[in-house]
N, C-alpha and C positions, 0 to 999 in steps of 0.2 A: 120770432124767427131765428134770432141769434142763438137762443137756448137749444133749439132743435138741431142746429148745424153741428154742435160739438160731438154728440154721439156718432153722427154719420162719418165725421172725419177722423175720429180717434183711432179706429182700427188701422188705418193706413199709417198714421204717425207711429203707432206702436210697432207695426211690422218693420218699418224703416229703422226704428231705433234698435230693434232686435237684430236686424241685418248688420247694422254698424257695429253692434257689440260682438257679433260672431266674426266679422272681418277683423276687428281689433284683436280678438283671441288668436286668429290665424296669423296676422301679420306682425303685430307688436309683441304678443306673448309667445308666439311660436308653438302654441298648443294645437297641433293639427287635428288629432283625434277629437279633442274637446270642441274645436270649431266645427268639425263635421257633424257632431251631435247637435249643435245649435242650428246649423243650416237645415238638417233633416227635420228637426222639430218645427222649424219655421215653415218648411215646405208642406208639412202635414196639416197646417192650419187651413180651415175652409175660408174661401173668399179672399185668398191672398192676392194682392195686386200683381198683375203679370210682370211688370218691371222688377219687382222685389223677388218674385219667384225665379225669374230668369237669372238674376244676379246671384241668388242663393245657390242655384243649381250649378252655375258656372264656377263659383268659388269652391263648391264641393269637388268638382272635377280637378281644380287646381290643387286642392289638398291631396286628393288621391294620387295625382302625378308626383307631387313632392314626396309622398310616402312610398313611391315605387309600385303603386297599384295600377300598372299600365292598362290592363284590360278594363278595369272599372272606370278609369279616367277616360279612356277612349269612348266607351259606351255613354258616359255622362256628357262628354262634349258633343257626341252625336245627337243626344236628346236636346241639348241647348240649340244646336243648329237647326234641328227639325221642328221642335215645338215653339221656338221663339225666333224664327227666321225673320220676322218683321221688326224685331228690335235690334237695330244695327249695332248698338253699343255692346251687346253681348254676343250676337250671332257672328259678327265679323271676326273677333278674336277666337271664337270657338272654331270657326272654319280654318283659321290659320293654324291652330293647334292640331286639327285633324290632318291638314296637308303635310305637317311635319312627320306624320306617321307613315308616309308612303315609302320612306327609305332614308338612308344617311344624308345629311345636309351640311354644307359649309365645312367640309373636312379640311380644306386648305386655308380656311379662315379669310377668304376673299371678302365676305360680307361683314358689315358691322362698323361700329364707331369705336376708335381706340379708347380704352378705359372702361368700356361697357361689356357686359356679357355677350359673346358672339351669338348672332341669330342661329337658331337651330339647336343650341346647347342650353343646358339648364344647370342651375346651382341649387342643391337642396338646402336652402337657407331662408332666412327672412328676407322678403323682397327689398326692404329698406337698405340692406347692406350687401345685396347680391353683387353689385358692381364693385364693391370693395374686395370681395372674396374671389372674384374671377374677372379678368378683363382682357380685351383684345389688345395686341401690340403690333406695331408696324416696324419696330426697330429691335435689334438684338435677337432676331429669329434665326432659325436654322435655314429657312427658305428666304426668298426675297418677296414673299407675298404677305404673310401675316402669321401670327401665332397667338397663343393665349397663356396667361399666367394664372395659377390657382394657388390660393393661400389657405391656411388653416383658420377657421373661424374661432372666435373667442367666446361665442354666446351659445354654444351647443354642448351637450354632455360629452360627446365623443370628439377628441381633438384631431379631426381630420377634415381636409377640404376635398371637394368632389365636383368635377365638371363632367357632364354626361349628356347623352341623348338616347332616345328610344324610338322604335318604329315597328311596323308590321313585319312579321317573319314570313309572310306568305310566299314571297319570291325566293326564299332561301331554304325552305323545308327539304330535308333529306340531302342537303349539300354540305360540303365542308367549306368553311370560310376562314379567311386570314385577316386579322386586325393588326395593323402596324402603326407605330407613331414614334416620332423622335421626342425624347424627354431629357430634361436636365434639371438638377436642383440648383438653387441659387447659392452662391458662396456667402453672400450677405445681402441684406436689404433693409430698408427703413420701415419701421413699424410706428404706431402711435406712441409707443413708450421708448423709442430709441432704435439703434441699429441692432439687427438680429443676425448673428453669424451662423453658418452651417454647423450642425451638431452631428456626431457620428451615428446617432440614432435616427436622423432624418431619413425618410425613404419615400419613394413614389412608385406607384403600381398602376399599370394599365389593367383594365378589367373588362370582361365580357360575360353576360349572363343571358340565358334563354328562359322565357316564361312559357310553360306548356298549357295546353287547352284546359286541363283540370286544375289550373292554378298552381301546379307544382313547378319546381325548378328543373330544367333540363341541363344542358351543358353549362358549365360555369368555371371560370378561371380568373383569379385576381392577382396572379403573380406573387402570391404570398410566400412561395418558396424561392423566389428569385427577385426580390425587390431591387429597384434602382437606387443606388446611394451615391452616384457620381454627379459632380458638378460640370461634367463635360456632356455635350450632346451625344446621346446614345439611342440607337434604334431598338425598340422593344417590340415583341411580337407575341400574338396569341393565335393558335390554330385550333379549331374544333368543329365537330359535326353538329349541325342544327337538327334537332329532333323532328320527326315526321309530323308531329302534332303541335309544333311550336306556334305560338301566337304572337309573341313580341320578343324583340331583341333589344338588349340594353348594352351600351358600352361607354367607357369614359376613362378618366384618370383620377386616382386618389393620391393625395399627399398627406403623410402623417409626420407632422413637424416640418418647419421650414416653408419653402415655396417652390413649386414646380412649374416649368415651362413645357408646353406641348405644341408640336408643330408637325405639319406634313402628314396628317392622318390618312390612312388608306383602309378600305374595307372591301374585300373582294372574294369572289368564289374561287376556290382552288380547283384547277382543272383535274379531272379524273386521270 
């Protein structure tokens, strides 16, 4: 009897091992395209246990969102919530991700735990160091509510930090919107290798991008022609028309060198 049990249980063990290997590639190695290939290969296997399939699909959506593939990520999260609604460990976080797509969230940074990434906002980095690269603050802010600090990661090819959110564009199609936020660069701050002082090349930029129905990019502005270089609180602004076939809106703040603070974000329709 013991001899017959091994072949029956081996596929499940193999699929779980493959899942862990793909997650390791996603989280530890940071190879999102490679991890997605592994997740998809796993999902193509016949007889895959439902918990493994649900987790592989959820992680695929996570990779898509980190890569800026909003439409694909949204549809994949919907699949998770629809096809695996009985598996709370994946269905619940998938529904939370979908809820965030309804519109801007936590713009005043009321929600969250100091030192952690603010709810509703994302950092395109490895999850293990996300809270190091961006964190909520309750002191030193422009407002009396809260703000966030974003740093440049040291483990990615491009030396820039990014804190952003994205949501459905349905309510904003054909309208002109205004994104505003108060930003400032740090004069100096402590890093793992010592104190880091502001450099003349340090800069921060508010950005806004629209993804259209055909997967193309609509309105886009990243303040590349007017970056912030000041260590004083400065209000930055982007105004643009949302395309009639817009699917998703992305916005956030980028820092290239140094560390940027962001506070009191507003996103509104400009009256005609």
